[in-house]
N, C-alpha and C positions, 0 to 999 in steps of 0.2 A: 568413527565410535563413537565421537563427542556428540556429534549429531543424534544417534542412536539416544543415547543417554538423555541428551535435550526432550528427545518426543518423551521421553518414558517420565519423564518428571514433569512437564504438562499434563501427561494423562493420567498422571497421580494428583495432580491439584485440581482436576476437572470433578464436578460434583458427581456422585454416583446416579445411574438412573435412579428415575423418581419413578412410585408409581403413576396410572392414568387416574386423574380425576375422578372417573368410574368407582376405582379401586380403592379411593381415599375416602368414599363415602359413607358414612356410615350413620344409617337411618338407626333412631330413638321408636323403642315403644313409646305408642302412646304421643308420637309428633302431630302437632295440627296440619290437618289439611283441605283444601277447597271444603270441601263438604262432609267429611270424616276423619277423626283421627285415624293414626294409622297402626293396626293391632294385625298381625300375621297368621294367618291361618299354621296350626304345625302341620309338618312334612305327613302324617299318618294320617291325620283326618282329609288332606286334600285327597290321597289314596281314595278315602273310602268314598268321599264327594263324586271322584270321576269315577270308581266302580259302577255307583247308585247310577248316575247317568249315562255309564256305559260307553264310556268314549273310546272309541278304537281309531284304525288309520284313516278310514273312513269320516271325522268327524274335521269341519271349523272350530275352535272353541273360540270364545272372547270372554275374555275376563274383564270386569268391569271394574276399576279401580285395582288396577293389579299390582301397586306397591313394589315388593322387590322383583317381581316375576317370578315367583316360586309355584303357582299355579300355573302359569302357561308353559311354563319349565315341564313341570312332572306331565302335563297335557304331550309336548311335542316327543316327552321320552315314550310314550307310549304310540308314536309315527301319526301324530293328528298334527294337522298345522292348527295354529295358536294366534291370538294377538291379546296382547293386553293393553288397555288405554286406562292412561295413568296421569292426571294432570300436573305431577310433579316431575318437573326435567330431571333433576339428581336421581329421581327412583327410576327414571325411562333408562337414562344412561347405565345407572346399575344394573338392570336386568339385563339390557343387551351384552354388557360384560358377563354375566352370571351364565348367560345362555351360549356366549360364545366359549365359555371354560366346559359348557356343559356338554357341548358338542353338538346343541341343536338349532344354532342360530339358523339354520337354513330352513324351518318348520317354525322358529319362536321370532314374533315379530313384535317389538314395543312402538306406540307413538305415543305423545304427548297430549293429549288432548279432554275437554269435555265431554263426558260418560251421554250427556243429555242431549248434546250437539252432533254425536256420534251416529253412523251407519251401521246397524248391528244385523242386516239382512243379510249376510254372507253365514251368519252363524248358524250351525245343526243342534250347540251348544252354550248356554250362559252360563259361566257362574261369578256370582257377587256375596261381597260379603260387605255390605251399606249398613242403612237404616231404616228402620219399619219406614219412615215418613219417604225416603228415597226411593225404596221400593214400591212404594206407591205412583210415587211422580212417575216411575219406570212402565207402570204397571199398564198401560195404554199401549206403550212401545211394544212391548214385551208379545201381548196378547195380537198385536201387527203381523207377529213375525209366522215363516211358513208354518202350518199343524204339524206338530212331531217334533217341533225345536222344544230340546229338553233345557230348563233353567232350573239352577240350582243356587240358594238362598243359605249361607252360614248363618246360622242364630235365628234371622227374622222371617217371619210372613210377610204374607201380603194380602191381608185383612180378608174379606169376603172370600176370594179366592182359595180355598183349602187347596193344601197340597195333596197330589198325588201319591206322595210316598215319604215317610219322616225317616231319616238317618240318623242314629244315634249311636257314638260312640263316646265310653265312659262319660264325661259328664257333659259332653257337644251334640249339639242338635243340628241338621241341616235338611233342608227340606228343598223336594224336588215335583218340578211342574211340568205337564207335558200340555204345550200350544195344543186349546184344540180346534179343530174346524168351527167353522161357522153354519149352523146347522138352524137358525132361526129362521120362523116364515112358515108359510104357507106353501105345501109341494102337492102336488098330483101324484098318489099312488097306483103300483101297478103291482099286484102281489097275487095272479093268478084269476082273480075273479075279476068284477067289475070295477072299473077305475074308481078310487074314493080319494077322499084328501085327507090329506095329512097336513096337522097343525103343530108347528115346536115351538115353543116359550123357553130359550136359551141361557140359563146361570151357568158362567164361566162352563166348566164341562160336565154342568148337571143340565137333564131338560126335561120338560113339562110338555104336555100337551093332548090331544085327542087325534086317535084314529077313528074317520068316519064319525060320523054324529051321535057322542055321549058316547065313543067307547075310549077312556080317559089311559095315556101312557102310565107306563109304573116302571120303575128301576133305570130308567132313562139315562146315560152315560155316553160322553165323547172321549175318546184319548187321541191323541193326535187327529188323525182323519180316521178313525174307525168308532162307527155307533153302535148302539145297542141298546135295544129299550124292550118289553114289555108290551102289547095290549090283548085285553084278554085272557086266553091261553094260546094266543101266540109270541112267541118268541124272535126280536129281530134282531140280526147282525148281518152288516156291510161295513161300506166305506164312502166318505164324500170326496167328491171332486168339485170344487164349486158349486154351481147349481145343479150339480146331480149326482144322485147314491143308487148303489147297487148292492145286493148282497142276500144271504138266503135268510128264511122265514121257516118255521118249526113251527108247529103247531099238538107238536106232541102225536099225530098220527103220519103227518106226510113230511117232505122237507122241500120246499121249492123256490128260485130264483123270485126276488123282488127289487125295483128299481123306483126311483121314484125322482121327478122333477121340480123344479124351485119355479114357480110362477106367481111370486108375492112373498113381500119383508111383512 
């Protein structure tokens, strides 16, 4: 009996279990980070951004500067696999704790790293809330991702690379880009007649050029791996796969297939 009383007394004297360091950490809006201050995106706007990017369970989402993990966790709740890259280790640990609490830790992963030194190649969707100059630093890397990768930025543009879609909710804006395939160069075109030359000059997702000598391209656009343009009375639509393209051409009177192979840049 005495032993039981002594044990109880010892237990009562022990300090109560304390929260983990991650639970203890409370980030402050506006706190300074490596490149930006921390300002979280509201939950309802996150959902609008993910809707615009059409995030599904088939996607791999990477959030650049993931803060407290809310975008990654929201993507994981949709069934996507998601990675948050955050420079502040305290925010990384907090994010992991929140993912565990939300029951999505198997799909939501967080790493402490520099976004400019990280491999983004697995992403099908990139999300970010950075600053204009940081967006521009990232732009070459983003343009090098697989055609069709969706890039969505809260609040800030990427200069001459115009967005494919603008998302507006109340007083907030986000911008969506679809990484375009590279179509610039000289192509050998076959569209049912004699083989001819297709020259394309590409400016992000917009294209200009000529089909056959002197026939200019009009309304030229690339969306992911899809290409469309007009040349005279003919409308071309197709898909780009490396140095090859194929699709259909409609000249108003008939519809036929076309293909092209790149012969130079």
